[in-house]
N, C-alpha and C positions, 0 to 999 in steps of 0.2 A: 405613651409619651410621644410628643413631637419635639424634636431638637432643631431649633431654628438658628442657622448661621448665616445671616446675611449682613451686608455692611450698609443696609439702608433702614433707617429708623422707620420710615413709612411701611416697608414691607414687614419688618419685625412686629410692628403694632397690628397690622392687619392679621398676620398668622396668629398671633397671641389672642386677639379678640375672637377669632373664629374657633380657636381651640377652647377658650372659655365657654363660649356658647354651646359648644359640643360636649363639654365636660371632659375634655381631654388635657391633661397637664402639658404645659409647654415650657421648655427650657430655652432661654435665649442665651446665645453665645456672644460675649463682648458688648452687646447692646442692651443696657437695662431699660425694661418697659414695664408699664402696669400689666397685669395679668399674665406674667411669665416668671418663672424662676430665672434668676440671673447666674451665670457661670462665665467668669472672666477675670480680668486683672483689675486692680485699683489704678485707674487710669492717671490720677494725680501722681501716685507714687512711681508709676512707670515714667512718667515725664520727668519727675524730680531725679530719678536714677539715671535717665539718659542725659539730663542736664549736667549732673555731676560729672559724668564722663566728658562732656563738652567742656566743662570749666577746666578740667585737668589738661585737656588738649590745648585749649585757648592759652592757658598759663604757660604751658611747655613750648608752644609753637609761635605764639604771638605776643609774649610778655604780658599776658592779661588784658589785651585789648582786642576789641572786635568792631568792624565796620558796619556789617549787617548781619542779621539773623533772619534767614529765610525759611519759613515754616510751611512744609508740605503736609496737608491734611486732607481728609474727605468730608466734604460738607454734608453729604447724605448721611454720614455715620452719626452725625449730631453733636451737640455740645459736650456730652460726656466723654466721647472718644477724643474730641479736640483737646481735652485736658492733657493728652499725652504729649502734645506740643507746647501748650501753655506752661506746663511744668518745667520744660527746658528753659523758658524765659526766667521763671521763678528762681531756678537754681543758679542761673548766671547772675541775676541781680543779688541773690543771697550771698553770693561769693564776693560781692563788692565790685564787680566789674561794671563800669559805666555802660549803660545801655538806655538810650532815649527811645521813646515809642516810634519815632520816625526812622529808626534802624531796624524796626521789627517789620518783616513783610510776610503776609499771610498768602498762601497760594493753595487753591483747591486742585490737587493733584489727581483726584479721582481714585478709582479702585484699581481693578485688574489691568486697566489701561495706563496705570500710573507711571510706568517706566518711560514710555514714549512721550507722554504729556509732560512729565517732569523734566525730561531732557530738553523738550522745546522751551518750556518756561525758564529753565535754569540757564540755557543758552541766551535767550533774550535778556534775562537779568544780568548775566555776566557782560554781554555786549553793551548794555546800558551803563554799566558801572566799570569802565576799563581801569580807572585808578584806584579801585578798592582792592586791597591786598589781604583782607582778613574777613572772609565771609563764611559763616557757619550756615550750612543747611541742616535743619533739623526735620525729621520726618516721622509720620505716624506708621509707616510701613516701609519695607525694604525695597518694594517696587519704586517708590519715589526716591529713596536713597540711591538706588542704582542709576536712575535717570539723571538725578543731580550730579552724580559722579561722573557719568558719561558726558554730560555737558561740560564739566570742568576739563576732562581729558580732551574732548573735541576742541574746546577753546584754548588749549594750551595753559590753563590756568590752575592746574592741580596744586601748585605751591600757595595759591591764594585761597584755597577752599579746604574746609573741613566738613565731613558729613557725618551725622549721627542719625540712626534709625532704629525702628523697633519692628520686630516680627521674627527675627532669628531664622529667616528663610535661607535655603541653601545658597 
């Protein structure tokens, strides 16, 4: 067996295709592709679970209102993994919290470099929206979550920001 654990759909597809041609079973971690067995989470459910936690925090801290939902994802991981963030939006809307499409901002925060990249992107966003006091950052991984929270701390905006992320990293 080959166990493929990459965050790039193209890389996983290439490995799975080569494994199939060689008659070697391939297991893909978190990225479902043809020609490989899938091992991972239900991305939609993961997003809904994270969104449910976000809803509770939005209701508790902001009276059920939100100015922006900024979603940090990895474009190279594909549409399936992106559901970990879109599920957050689904949960917020299902809870009856008003959320217009103009309030939803998608940012490609990348993979292992996600902490520094999301800190920069988060700082830019907070600087561009000084009057927004209820900003939820929802992330597909903890590296992006750490970066967004660092942006809030650096900007002196921790009271204006909530961060939810997935990954359960240390």
